C-alpha positions in Angstrom: 0.0 0.0 0.0 2.8 2.4 0.9 4.6 1.5 -2.3 1.6 2.3 -4.4 1.3 5.8 -2.9 5.0 6.4 -3.7 4.4 5.4 -7.4 1.5 7.8 -7.7 3.3 10.9 -6.5 5.7 11.3 -9.6 2.7 11.1 -11.9 0.8 13.8 -10.0 4.0 15.9 -10.0 4.4 15.6 -13.8 0.8 16.5 -14.4 1.2 19.6 -12.2 4.3 20.6 -14.1 2.4 20.2 -17.5 -0.5 22.3 -16.2 1.9 25.0 -14.9 3.8 25.0 -18.2 0.5 25.4 -20.1 -0.6 28.2 -17.9 2.8 29.9 -18.3 2.5 29.5 -22.1 -1.0 31.0 -22.2 0.2 33.9 -20.0 3.2 34.5 -22.2 0.9 34.4 -25.3 -1.4 36.8 -23.7 1.4 39.2 -22.8 2.8 38.9 -26.3 -0.6 39.5 -28.0 -0.1 43.3 -28.6 3.2 42.7 -30.2 1.9 39.8 -32.3 -1.0 42.0 -33.4 1.3 44.8 -34.3 3.6 42.5 -36.2 0.7 40.9 -38.0 -0.6 44.3 -39.0 2.8 45.3 -40.3 3.1 42.1 -42.3 -0.4 42.5 -43.7 0.3 46.1 -44.7 3.6 45.1 -46.4 1.7 42.3 -48.2 -1.0 44.7 -49.3 1.6 47.2 -50.5 3.5 44.5 -52.4 0.2 43.3 -54.0 -0.7 46.8 -54.9 2.7 47.4 -56.4 2.2 44.4 -58.6 -1.5 44.9 -59.4 -1.6 48.6 -60.0 0.7 48.8 -63.1 -1.2 45.8 -64.7 -4.6 47.5 -63.9 -3.4 50.8 -65.2 -2.1 49.3 -68.4 -5.3 47.3 -68.9 -7.4 50.4 -68.3 -5.4 52.4 -70.8 -5.8 49.6 -73.3 -9.5 49.4 -72.8 -9.8 53.2 -73.1 -8.0 53.1 -76.4 -10.2 50.2 -77.6 -13.3 52.1 -76.6 -12.2 55.2 -78.5 -11.4 53.1 -81.6 -14.9 51.5 -81.4 -16.5 54.9 -81.2 -14.6 56.0 -84.3 -15.6 52.8 -86.1 -19.2 53.3 -85.1 -19.1 56.9 -86.3 -17.7 55.8 -89.7 -20.3 53.0 -89.9 -23.1 55.5 -89.3 -21.7 57.8 -91.9 -21.4 54.9 -94.4 -25.0 53.8 -93.5 -26.3 57.3 -94.2 -24.5 57.4 -97.5 -25.9 53.9 -98.4 -29.4 54.9 -97.5 -29.1 58.1 -99.5 -27.7 56.1 -102.5 -30.6 53.6 -102.4 -33.1 56.5 -102.5 -31.2 58.2 -105.3 -31.1 55.1 -107.4 -34.8 54.8 -107.1 -35.4 58.3 -108.5 -35.0 59.8 -111.9 -31.4 60.9 -112.3 -30.0 63.4 -114.8 -27.1 62.2 -116.8 -23.6 62.3 -115.4 -21.7 60.8 -112.5 -22.8 61.7 -109.0 -20.6 61.4 -105.9 -22.1 61.0 -102.4 -20.9 63.7 -100.0 -21.8 63.9 -96.3 -22.4 67.2 -94.5 -19.5 68.2 -92.2 -20.9 71.7 -91.4 -24.2 73.4 -91.9 -24.9 77.1 -92.7 -28.1 79.1 -93.0 -27.7 79.3 -96.7 -25.8 76.1 -97.5 -23.5 73.5 -96.1 -19.9 72.2 -96.2 -19.6 68.8 -97.8 -16.9 66.1 -97.7 -16.1 66.3 -101.4 -13.6 67.8 -103.9 -16.0 69.0 -106.6 -15.3 72.2 -108.6 -17.3 75.4 -108.2 -20.5 75.3 -110.2 -21.1 71.6 -109.8 -24.7 70.7 -109.2 -25.8 69.3 -105.8 -28.8 67.0 -105.4 -30.6 65.6 -102.3 -31.0 61.9 -101.7 -34.1 61.8 -104.0 -32.3 63.4 -106.9 -33.9 66.9 -106.5 -31.8 69.9 -107.1 -30.5 71.5 -103.9 -27.9 74.0 -105.0 -24.4 74.2 -106.4 -20.8 74.1 -105.2 -19.4 77.7 -104.8 -15.9 77.1 -103.4 -13.4 74.6 -102.1 -12.9 75.0 -98.4 -10.1 72.5 -97.9 -8.2 69.6 -99.5 -11.3 67.3 -99.2 -14.2 69.7 -98.5 -16.3 72.1 -100.5 -19.1 74.5 -99.7 -22.4 74.5 -101.6 -25.1 77.2 -101.5 -28.8 76.4 -101.5 -30.7 77.0 -104.7 -32.3 80.4 -104.7 -29.8 81.9 -102.4 -27.6 84.9 -103.3 -24.7 82.7 -104.3 -26.7 80.2 -106.2 -29.5 81.9 -108.3 -31.5 79.3 -110.1 -33.9 79.4 -113.1 -36.8 77.1 -113.4 -38.2 75.8 -116.6 -41.7 74.3 -117.2 -42.6 73.5 -120.7 -41.8 76.6 -122.8 -42.0 78.9 -119.8 -39.2 80.1 -117.5 -39.0 81.7 -114.1 -36.6 82.4 -111.3 -36.5 80.5 -108.1 -37.0 82.5 -104.9 -36.5 80.7 -101.6 -37.7 82.5 -98.5 -38.9 79.5 -96.4 -41.1 78.2 -99.2 -39.8 77.6 -102.7 -41.5 79.9 -105.2 -41.0 80.2 -109.0 -41.3 83.9 -109.8 -41.1 86.0 -113.0 -43.3 83.8 -115.0 -45.3 85.4 -117.9 -48.6 86.6 -116.5 -50.5 84.6 -119.1 -48.5 81.4 -118.9 -51.5 79.4 -117.4 -49.4 76.6 -116.1 -51.6 74.0 -114.4 -50.9 72.9 -110.8 -48.6 69.9 -110.7 -46.5 71.0 -113.7 -42.9 69.7 -113.5 -40.2 72.3 -113.1 -36.6 71.6 -113.9 -33.3 73.5 -113.9 -31.6 74.5 -117.1 -29.3 71.6 -116.5 -32.2 69.1 -116.5 -32.3 68.5 -112.7 -35.6 68.2 -110.9 -36.6 71.4 -109.1 -40.2 70.6 -108.1 -43.8 70.8 -109.1 -46.1 73.8 -109.2 -48.4 73.6 -106.2 -51.0 75.9 -107.8 -51.7 77.7 -111.1 -49.5 80.9 -111.2 -50.9 84.0 -109.6 -50.3 87.4 -111.2 -47.8 89.7 -109.3 -48.8 93.2 -108.3 -47.4 94.7 -111.6 -49.7 92.4 -113.6 -46.9 91.6 -116.0 -45.5 88.5 -114.2 -46.8 85.7 -112.2 -45.5 83.3 -109.5 -46.3 79.8 -108.3 -45.5 78.0 -105.1 -43.4 74.8 -105.6 -43.8 71.4 -104.0 -41.7 68.3 -104.0 -38.5 70.3 -103.7 -35.1 69.3 -102.3 -34.8 68.3 -98.6 -32.1 70.7 -97.4 -31.9 69.1 -94.0 -30.3 65.8 -95.2 -27.0 64.5 -93.9 -25.8 63.3 -97.3 -26.0 65.1 -100.7 -24.8 64.1 -104.2 -22.4 66.2 -106.2 -22.0 66.0 -109.9 -18.4 65.1 -110.8 -18.6 64.8 -114.5 
């Protein structure tokens, strides 16, 4: 019995030592916790900085590349829209009655109150039609290596005569298109076709000519005239 008690004491002693060692370890860990937290924070900040130094250049380069691609896509879309407008205008033009000659599509790059600047290289005096082949005016000057300015028919820079049968008048455009200076007794019926001296479509008489105040001439409102608000016109190149 005495011998059994002696054998149990070393085991209790070892257990007490392990418990004390564990308690000391926990206490040491507790006391070291602030330093461990500070060290962990420093390591985390250094890791985040290193990751940022690696990621940031790649992200910046990727963003710059995407920005360039986006700009290129916008340019391609703008060119596609311009081409689509020209294609639509060409289809309309081919479905109308065209005067003889070669006609080049020219999009509008700037608009004025009495005309527009077109992307074309036509010479001064070249006729300009709308998308349905109706006379819109004429080129009056080159404004750059690949642009020219045209004036609307009936404006100061592009006076225009109108012929209907054997009668002739002068186009006057003040909002509406009016054929003026017709003989007072011309008796043109409403719906008469009016063309330019070059054979381009100018319009139709909306009414029988009405005498002017002097009684010597008459005038008639025109319909089916050129659409001057279009984005694409056609310029005669030969």
